[in-house]
C-alpha positions in Angstrom: -166.4 301.6 28.4 -166.1 300.8 32.1 -168.9 303.2 33.0 -171.0 301.8 30.1 -170.5 298.3 31.5 -171.5 299.3 35.0 -174.6 301.1 33.6 -175.5 298.0 31.6 -175.2 295.8 34.7 -177.3 298.2 36.8 -180.0 298.4 34.1 -180.3 294.6 33.7 -179.2 293.4 37.2 -182.3 291.5 37.9 -182.1 289.5 34.7 -178.4 288.9 35.0 -178.7 287.7 38.6 -181.2 285.1 37.5 -178.8 283.6 34.9 -177.0 280.4 36.2 -173.3 281.0 36.9 -170.9 278.6 35.3 -169.3 276.5 38.0 -168.4 273.0 37.0 -169.9 270.8 39.7 -167.7 268.1 41.3 -169.2 264.7 40.7 -168.0 261.4 42.1 -170.6 259.7 39.7 -168.1 260.1 36.8 -165.6 258.0 38.7 -168.3 255.5 39.6 -169.3 255.2 35.9 -165.7 254.6 34.9 -165.3 251.8 37.5 -168.6 250.0 37.4 -170.2 251.2 34.0 -172.9 253.7 33.2 -175.8 251.5 34.4 -174.2 249.3 37.0 -176.4 246.6 38.5 -176.4 246.1 42.3 -173.8 243.5 43.1 -171.7 244.1 40.0 -168.0 243.9 40.9 -165.0 245.9 39.7 -161.3 245.8 40.7 -160.1 249.0 42.3 -156.7 249.4 44.0 -156.1 245.7 43.9 -159.4 244.8 45.6 -162.7 243.6 44.3 -165.7 245.8 45.2 -169.3 244.9 44.7 -171.5 247.9 43.7 -174.4 248.7 45.9 -175.6 252.2 44.9 -174.8 255.9 44.4 -176.6 259.0 45.6 -175.5 262.6 46.5 -171.8 261.9 45.9 -171.8 258.9 48.2 -170.9 255.5 46.8 -171.9 252.4 48.7 -170.2 249.1 48.1 -169.2 245.8 49.7 -165.7 244.4 49.5 -166.1 241.0 47.6 -164.0 239.2 50.3 -166.7 240.2 52.8 -169.5 239.0 50.5 -167.7 235.7 49.9 -167.3 235.0 53.6 -170.8 236.1 54.4 -172.2 233.8 51.7 -170.4 230.8 53.2 -172.5 231.3 56.4 -175.6 231.1 54.2 -178.1 232.8 56.4 -180.7 235.6 56.1 -179.6 238.5 58.2 -182.9 239.5 59.8 -183.3 243.3 59.8 -180.9 243.8 56.9 -183.0 242.2 54.1 -183.8 245.5 52.5 -180.7 247.4 53.7 -178.2 248.0 50.9 -177.2 244.6 49.5 -178.9 242.6 52.3 -175.7 241.9 54.3 -175.0 243.2 57.8 -172.1 245.5 56.6 -171.7 248.2 54.0 -168.7 250.4 53.0 -169.1 254.0 51.8 -167.0 256.6 50.0 -168.2 260.2 50.2 -166.9 263.2 48.3 -166.7 266.3 50.6 -165.9 269.8 49.4 -163.8 272.4 51.2 -165.2 275.9 51.6 -163.5 277.2 48.4 -165.5 274.7 46.3 -162.3 273.5 44.5 -160.5 271.4 47.0 -162.0 268.5 49.0 -161.4 265.0 50.1 -162.7 261.5 49.7 -163.7 259.8 53.0 -164.2 256.1 53.4 -166.2 254.5 56.2 -167.9 251.2 57.0 -171.0 250.4 59.0 -172.7 247.5 60.8 -176.3 247.7 59.9 -179.7 247.0 61.6 -179.4 243.4 62.6 -182.7 242.7 64.4 -181.2 240.4 67.0 -179.4 242.5 69.7 -177.4 239.5 70.8 -176.0 239.0 67.3 -175.5 242.7 66.6 -173.6 243.2 69.8 -171.6 240.0 69.2 -170.5 241.2 65.7 -169.4 244.6 67.0 -167.6 243.0 69.9 -165.7 240.6 67.7 -164.6 243.3 65.3 -163.5 245.6 68.1 -161.5 242.8 69.8 -159.8 241.7 66.6 -158.8 245.3 65.8 -157.4 245.7 69.3 -155.4 242.5 69.0 -153.8 243.7 65.7 -153.3 247.3 67.1 -155.5 248.7 64.3 -156.7 251.9 66.1 -158.4 253.1 62.9 -160.9 250.3 63.3 -162.9 251.5 66.3 -166.6 251.9 67.3 -168.0 254.9 69.2 -169.1 254.3 72.7 -172.6 252.8 72.8 -172.4 251.3 69.4 -173.7 248.0 70.6 -176.4 249.4 72.9 -179.9 248.0 72.5 -181.9 250.1 70.0 -178.9 251.2 67.9 -179.3 250.4 64.2 -176.2 251.8 62.5 -172.7 251.8 63.8 -169.7 253.1 61.8 -166.2 251.9 62.7 -163.5 253.4 60.5 -161.4 256.4 61.3 -158.5 258.2 59.5 -159.5 256.9 56.1 -159.6 260.0 53.9 -157.5 261.4 51.1 -157.2 265.0 49.9 -158.2 266.3 46.5 -156.5 269.4 45.1 -159.3 269.9 42.5 -162.6 268.1 42.8 -163.3 268.8 39.1 -160.3 266.7 38.0 -161.9 263.3 37.4 -158.7 261.6 36.5 -157.0 262.7 39.8 -160.2 261.7 41.7 -160.1 258.2 40.2 -156.4 257.8 41.2 -157.1 259.0 44.7 -160.1 256.7 45.0 -157.8 253.8 44.2 -155.3 254.9 46.7 -158.0 255.1 49.4 -159.0 251.5 48.6 -155.4 250.3 48.9 -155.1 252.0 52.3 -158.4 250.3 53.3 -157.2 246.8 52.5 -155.8 245.8 56.0 -159.2 246.8 57.6 -161.1 244.9 54.9 -159.0 241.8 55.5 -159.6 242.1 59.2 -163.3 242.0 58.8 -163.1 239.1 56.3 -161.0 237.1 58.8 -163.6 237.7 61.6 -166.7 236.8 59.6 -166.3 233.0 59.8 -166.6 233.2 63.6 -170.1 234.5 63.3 -171.2 230.9 63.1 -171.0 230.7 66.9 -174.1 232.9 67.3 -176.4 230.1 66.1 -179.4 232.4 65.6 -178.6 234.5 62.6 -181.6 233.6 60.5 
């Protein structure tokens, strides 16, 4: 029987190799649908890990969102952020959670980051980055940190979170991924509150719109 099986494979190898192999694909989208609904509109909010998140978009296992406390503080300033009008939700910040796979295709991790976007005024963009960096330093939050040159002229996108990731034992386990996602957001809360506390000081720039 073993020899017959080998012979069958050899005779039909080309056809068999063309057939798709069953390998359940990991998909953060299933978690996104559970949290925000199947057809979530941009800006729709959902409570995750004790925080309100406003949905921005999803593509290639990357979820973009804005903490609602950031949106509320930014809305109080009531300006148009030139350069960011068509960037994500139109605000100067965005947060992202990305699903990354390990080499075995089974384990992986969720990584959270946040980014200052393409504010057209270099003075304003540099001021925003400087204020966040100074506030993080004052609170000894070393996981909120920009790379060197983040505020240089010509830079458009500057990420500033470090050490915000959580391991997944099986990326095909949607229930476990949802729990880990919530844990990641809980861990993110101090950094989220730091940014919300800094935003009111953006009034001092006087040339946001």
